N, C-alpha and C positions, 0 to 999 in steps of 0.2 A: 504493500500500500504506500510505502514511503516514496517510491518512484513517481507515483501519481501526485503526491503532495508536493514533491520537489518540482515536478513539471509544471504544476499550477502556479507555484510560487515564482519560479523563474520567468514564466510567460507573463504573469501579471506585472512583475518588476520591469520587464522589457516594454510592456505596454505603457506604463507610466513614464518610462524613459523616452519612448517615442513621442508621447504627448507633451514632452518637455515639462513634466511636473517637477515640483521642488524635490531636492534630493531626499528629504525626510519621507516624502510620499513614495518615492521609488524604493526606498529601503523598508517600507512598512510590511510588505509580504514576507521578507526575510526575517524581520523582527518577530512577526506573529508565529512563523514556523519555529524560530529559536525559542520563543516562549512556550510553544507546545512541547518541544523537545525537552525543555527544562522541567516542566511539570510531569511529563512522562518519566523522565529520569528519576525524579524524586519519588514518584509512585513505585517504580520498579525497585529502587533501593530500599524503600520502606517495606516492601513485600519480599525483600531478599531475593529478587529476581535479577537476571542479567540485564543491566541497563546500558551496555556498551554501545548499542546501536543509537540510542537516543542521546547519549553523551557525545558520540562522534558527530551526530547531526547538529547538536548544539554548538560544538566547537567549529564546525564547518560554516554554519550560518554566521557566527560571531566573526570568523575570519573574513568572510565575504563582505559583511557590513563594514568592518574596519577598513578593508582595502578600497571599497567603493567610496567611503567617506573621506579617507585621506588622499586617495588617488596619487600615490607615490609612483615615481618612474620605474621602480623595481617591483611593482605590484605582482607581476606575473611570476617573477622569480620567487618572491615571498610566498605566493600561493602554492607554487610547485613544491617548495621545501616544507612548508607547514602542513599542507594537505597530504603529502607523502608520509609525514610522521603520524598524522591522524589515522591514515589507512594501515600503516604498520602496527600501530598500537591496537587498532581494532582487530587485526588478524591475530596478534599475540593474545589479546584478551579472549578470543574465541578459537584458540588453537585446537582445543579438543573437538569443537564442532567441525572445523575445517578439515581436520586430518583423520578423524575417527568416526564421526557421525554420518550414517548414510542418509540420503545419497549425496556424496561429496560434490559431485559434478553440478547438482542443482544449487547447492550452497555457494559454490564458486561463481556460478552464472548469475545468481542474485547479487553477489558482491560486485561483479564486473558491471552489472547494470547500474547499480547505485553510484559507483565511482565514475562511470562514463557519463551519466546524466549530469553530474556536477562539473566534469571537464567540459561538457557541451556548453554549459552556461558561461563559463569563463571564456571559452573560445568564441562564443557568439558575441559576448561583450567586446572582445578584442576586435572582431570583424566589424562590429557596428562603429567602434571608435577609430577604425582604420589603422589599428595597431597590428593587424594580421590580414592576409588575403581572405576574401569571402569564402573560398572553397574549403578552408580548414574545417568549417562546421560539418562538412560532409563526412569527415573521418569518424567522429564519435557516433553520428547518426547511422552510418553504415555498420559500425561495430555493434550497435544496439540491435539492428535488424538481424545481423548474423547470430548474435547470442539468442535472440528470441526464436529464430528459425531452428537452431541446433537444439534448443530446449524442447520445442514442439516435436521434433523428430525423435528425441530420446524418450519423451514421455510415453510414446506409443508402446515401447518395450520395457517400461519401468515396472519393476516387481516390488511387492511389499505394501502396495497401497490398494485400497478398494477402487473398483471401476468408477464409482461416483466421484471419489476424490480426484482421480486422474482426469476425469471429464471436467471437473471444476477448474483444475490447474490449466488444462488446455484452453478453456474458455477465457481465463484471465490472460494467458499469454497471447492468444489471438487478438483480444481487445487491445492489449498494450502494443502489439505489433502493428495493428491498424492505426493506432494513434501515432506511432513513430513514422509510419508511411505518410500520414497527413502532415506531420511536422516537416518531414523531408520535402514533401511536395511544395508546401508553403515557403520553405526556406529557399528552394530552387527558384520559385517565383519571385521571391524578394531579391535574391542575388542577381536575377535577370532583369530587375527593375520592372517586373510585371505588376507587383503590388508594393505597397509601402510597408515600412517597418511596423507601424501601428496596426495595419491590417493583418500582417503576419502574426504579430504577438496576440492580437485579439482572437484570431482563429485558433491558435495554439491554446490560449486560455480557455476557450469554450470547449475544445476537445478534451483537454486534461480535466476540466471541471466535470464534464459528463462522465468521463471514465472514473473519477473519484466518487461521484454519486452512485454510479453503478456498483463499484466495489463496496461501498458502505451500505447499499440497499438491504442486504441480508441482516446487517447489524441493526439498522433502523427498524426493519420489520419485526425483529425479535424484541426490541425495546417497546415498540407499540403494542405487540401482543401481550407482553408482560404487564404493561400499564393497564390495558383493557381487562386483563385477567384479574389484576388486583382491584380494579374499579368494580368489576362484576362481583367479586367476593365481598367487597365492602357494602354493596347494595343488598346483600342477602340478609334477611332478618334472622332472629334467633330461632324462629320456627322452621325456617328453611334449612338451617344447619342441623 
């Protein structure tokens, strides 16, 4: 789910950038995502669960906000160095999961997707600011498509999971793959001057937003069912019980 959240966050930040909004507004999506990661980290730590993903997300968002606020000439070198440390620390914190928990290939694929999504954001920013050629954004997008395609292929022969769970994973990967294809298409249109940056960012924001809502729909449906169930129980009288 975090790749959807990051996609929505980054796209919305670029939309505010394209609309020439104040820097504080541009950084608001990153700040909100950092705030979410902070509270999730506290919750996991309180429940004695592994909070490394949320801590890594928090550190990454703080890093990006700092770099975009300061706008130092060495921002890309700083990002590469610090983000590499964050990734290494995340792998070390989850070494048992990466090297011993099955299926290792799916865990590695998810890690690559998260890292590549963040790299895509910084490369897109560099392209928009003319700090790098426009075609560099095709590299992480192509890698994301390759990862999703390889996961879909391997899911067909995956053992140890129920068919319903495999079908659910396949649907999630197909949805995310379609989203990446849309982002790639709009990015090609943008770099070809067929559409503006704001239109590109707006389309990406809508697509990621729809994907996030679709991912959260089972959770929201479960919450609504529980609330309706509790409401129904509270409306029962003593004679009904």
